[in-house]
N, C-alpha and C positions, 0 to 999 in steps of 0.2 A: 504492501499498502503508498501512498506516497505520502510525504510526512504534515502535508500540509492542511490531511483528510478531503481533499477534492478528489473526486473518482474520476476527472478528464484527464489528467496523466497519464492514470493507470488505465481507463481505456486505451487511450492513447499507443503505448507498450503491447496493450492484447489484439491492436488491429496491425503494427506491425510484428508482431509474433504471427499470426496469423495469415498476414501477405507474405512469410517468410517461409511459412509452413504449406503454403499454399504452391511457393515457386517449387521447393524443394521435391513437392512431391508430383508434381510433372517431370521433374528433371530427372527423378530416379525415373521416374516412371518411361521414359525415353530412354534414358543411359541401358534401364537394364534392357529394353526391349533391342537396339542396338547390338550390344554385346554379348545374346542370345542369339542375333541373326547374323552377324559374324564370327562366331563357335559354334552352329549349325554341322551337324552331321547329319543328314536328309539321306538315310543308308538305309537307315535300319525296317526296323520290322514296320510295317502301316500303321497299324493302333498309334503309335509311338510318335512316328513322322508327324501322322494330322494332330495329334496333340500339340505338336512343336505350335503349327501353322492357326489352331487355334488358340493357342496361347498368346502370340506375335499378336490377334484381329483385338483379343481382349485386351491389352497392354496398350496398342496402337487407339485403340477407340476407347480407352481410360483419359491417354494422352490428351487425343481431340478434345473430350469432355474436357480433361481440363485446359484446355488454352481456350474456349468456348465460355469458359465460366471466365477465367481474367481480365476475356477481351467483355465480357458484359457487367463485370462489378462494380466500374466505375461509371457509369449509367446508372444504378441502381443506388448510388449513393447522390449521382447528379439529381435524380427523382426524390431522395430522399431532402434534398436541399431545397426544391421547391417547393415539398410537402410542409416546413419547416418554414421559411417564408411565407406562404398561404394561408397556415394558422396562423403566423406573427398579424399580417395583414388581418382576419377575421376578426383575430383578440383585439387591438386596436380600434378596428369599424366599432364595435359594439362597445366599446370604454365611451369610445365620442358618443354614441347612442345613448349610450347613459347618461351623459356630462350633458346632455340637450340639444347635441349637434342633429339636423334635418338633414344637413345635405354635407355632403362632400367633395372637392376639390381635386379631379384626372389631372393628372402632371399629363398622362400621355397624352391628353387631343384638348388640355385647357377648359375642358365642358365641368359643370358644377350636377353632379346626381342627386337624386334622393337618398339617403342614407341607409333606407332599407333596402334599398335594390341594391347594391353596392353590398351589403351585409349577404340579401341572399343570391348573388353573383359566388364568391368570399368563400359559403358555404360550400356547394355547390363542387367550387374548382378544390377543396378539402376535400370531399368526398371521391371523385373524382383519380385526384393526385394519387389517395391513399387506397383507392381501389387497384390504380394501373401499381404501384410501389408492394401489396398486395402480392397481386398476380406475377409479378416479377420476381419476388422475394421469395416464389414458391418453387416457381420456374427453376429458380437458381438451387434452389436447397436440392431437387428432387433432379437436377442434373450432376449437384455433387455426391449423391448417395449412385448413380450411375458406375461417377468416374471411381470411386471407392470401392466399389461391388465388382467390377470390372478387372481395377487393378490385384483383387486378392484373387478372385477368382484364376485371374492373368499370372499369378504367381503358380500359384497351385499347380497349374497346369501343367505351367513350364516345371516342374520341380517334379510334377506325374510323368513329364513328357525323357527331363534330364533321368530318371532315378526307373526308368520304364526296364531297363536292363537287369536292374541290381531287385527290383520287387519279387519276382520267383523265388530267388535266395532268403531274402529277408524273410518272407510270409513264411518258409519252409522253416526257416530255423525257430521264427517263432513258435510255433506251431508244436515243434519238438519241443 
């Protein structure tokens, strides 16, 4: 925890660690994929070779999912910023209305509009952006789950492919 009791420095640290982890995961995925392709010997039994190819496919798709998330995450933060801005605008308009303001000056076009109309617009904008934010957050979380499980199954399949020749010996040893 930060010494000043503030949560913000801790959130910044958590965000930096998360970013590093995500890039590490993408790098690890493509590194293992590259090494497994370079060291492959596709001259064994068909099931072993099939497992190897399936593992490459899973690792490749996991890496692509990670790259997609890395590409889309900044837009999620931009959308979050728009959401906060709209919420702040709505709060300021409601406070002005409580203080008796009947109209608000719009800087963009230089007009004056009824405050209730602007509160309604702002409320709709907050709800719309919140809906987009929720949709995109859910989508990126699902992509993360896909990335993670493709990586796990890609590793497992690669281990099975590489240990295929030794599996009967290990099973025979274990059963005796």
